[in-house]
Legacy VTK file of the C-alpha trace (Angstrom):
# vtk DataFile Version 3.0
C-alpha trace
ASCII
DATASET POLYDATA
POINTS 66 float
0.000 0.000 0.000
1.312 3.429 -0.934
0.610 6.639 0.949
0.071 9.676 -1.229
0.478 12.983 0.592
-2.458 15.412 0.696
-0.664 18.004 2.808
-0.312 20.511 -0.053
-3.938 20.075 -1.091
-5.223 20.693 2.441
-2.846 23.630 2.985
-3.829 25.318 -0.284
-7.553 24.744 0.338
-7.148 26.606 3.624
-5.262 29.435 1.895
-2.121 28.915 3.963
1.420 29.529 2.755
4.035 26.809 3.034
6.305 29.050 5.098
3.519 29.779 7.626
2.632 26.098 8.114
6.293 25.129 8.439
6.962 27.807 11.060
3.867 26.920 13.106
4.716 23.194 12.939
8.328 23.827 13.967
9.896 22.424 10.803
11.803 23.926 7.895
10.050 24.959 4.719
12.206 22.431 2.831
11.022 19.620 5.119
7.410 20.567 4.499
8.070 20.655 0.766
9.584 17.165 0.944
6.538 15.925 2.878
4.151 17.499 0.366
5.872 15.872 -2.607
6.313 12.481 -0.961
10.122 12.686 -1.011
10.013 12.145 2.748
7.435 11.247 5.373
7.156 13.062 8.694
7.700 11.264 11.975
4.462 10.892 13.902
5.229 13.858 16.182
5.745 16.112 13.161
2.619 14.751 11.470
0.564 15.663 14.559
2.000 19.189 14.547
1.251 19.645 10.837
-2.280 18.295 11.309
-2.826 20.695 14.226
-1.747 23.673 12.118
-4.002 22.514 9.272
-6.848 21.752 11.710
-7.309 18.192 10.492
-6.628 14.620 11.587
-3.292 12.948 10.859
-5.168 10.392 8.733
-6.374 13.241 6.511
-2.790 14.058 5.499
-2.520 10.961 3.285
-4.576 8.998 0.787
-4.096 5.232 0.845
-3.555 3.563 -2.520
-3.601 -0.228 -2.938
LINES 1 67
66 0 1 2 3 4 5 6 7 8 9 10 11 12 13 14 15 16 17 18 19 20 21 22 23 24 25 26 27 28 29 30 31 32 33 34 35 36 37 38 39 40 41 42 43 44 45 46 47 48 49 50 51 52 53 54 55 56 57 58 59 60 61 62 63 64 65
């Protein structure tokens, strides 16, 4: 099963800039970019922080593909 990131989609739907979300989540803008493109996956603590900033559940950050 592959996880496809939805972080960018959620962030853009909320009208938030990448830099703002990264700062509020305590990560670098490059890290957030890597998470959004699927180049890297956040540790669970970072995923919870990103979800909190985006006001969503951690599960919402990814789409499961068979």
